C-alpha positions as CSV (number, residue, x, y, z in Angstrom):
1,M,114.2,-7.0,-36.5
2,P,113.7,-6.2,-40.2
3,K,111.5,-3.4,-41.5
4,M,107.9,-4.1,-42.2
5,K,107.1,-4.5,-45.9
6,T,104.3,-2.5,-47.4
7,R,101.4,-4.6,-48.7
8,R,101.7,-3.8,-52.4
9,G,98.1,-4.6,-53.3
10,A,96.9,-2.1,-50.7
11,A,99.5,0.5,-51.8
12,K,98.1,0.4,-55.3
13,R,94.5,0.8,-54.2
14,F,94.7,3.5,-51.5
15,R,96.4,6.8,-51.0
16,T,96.5,9.4,-48.3
17,T,95.7,13.0,-48.4
18,S,97.8,15.7,-46.8
19,K,95.6,15.6,-43.7
20,G,95.9,11.8,-43.3
21,K,92.6,10.7,-44.8
22,I,92.5,7.6,-47.0
23,I,91.3,8.0,-50.6
24,M,90.0,5.0,-52.5
25,N,88.1,4.1,-55.6
26,H,84.5,2.9,-55.4
27,A,83.6,-0.7,-55.6
28,Y,81.2,-2.2,-58.1
29,A,82.7,-0.3,-61.0
30,G,84.2,-3.2,-62.9
31,H,81.6,-4.7,-65.1
32,I,77.9,-5.4,-65.7
33,F,77.0,-1.8,-66.4
34,T,73.8,-2.4,-68.2
35,K,71.7,-2.7,-65.0
36,K,73.3,0.4,-63.4
37,T,71.8,3.8,-64.0
38,A,73.8,6.6,-65.6
39,K,73.9,8.5,-62.4
40,R,75.2,5.6,-60.5
41,K,78.0,4.9,-63.0
42,R,78.9,8.6,-63.1
43,N,79.3,8.6,-59.3
44,L,81.3,5.4,-59.3
45,R,84.0,7.2,-61.4
46,H,84.9,9.5,-58.5
47,T,87.1,8.6,-55.5
48,T,85.8,8.4,-52.0
49,I,87.1,8.7,-48.4
50,A,87.5,5.4,-46.6
51,H,85.2,4.9,-43.6
52,S,86.8,5.8,-40.2
53,V,86.5,2.2,-38.9
54,D,88.7,0.9,-41.8
55,V,91.3,3.7,-41.6
56,P,93.6,2.1,-38.9
57,R,93.8,-1.2,-40.8
58,I,94.4,0.4,-44.2
59,K,97.2,2.6,-42.7
60,R,98.9,-0.4,-41.2
61,M,98.9,-2.0,-44.6
62,I,100.2,0.9,-46.6
63,L,102.4,2.8,-44.2
64,S,104.3,-0.1,-42.6
């Protein structure tokens, strides 16, 4: 049976920390910034840790 291929779209969007947590960028940071407050836009610039429910699915996509 051949090796599993990594889902390249997911590999470009997520990365893992040394302890195995999944780091990702915030959503809603692409356009229409006029209605968003400065605080909200500033916080969207930073990365976040993926929710624990999503981690097994993301790991299957990027570590396979």
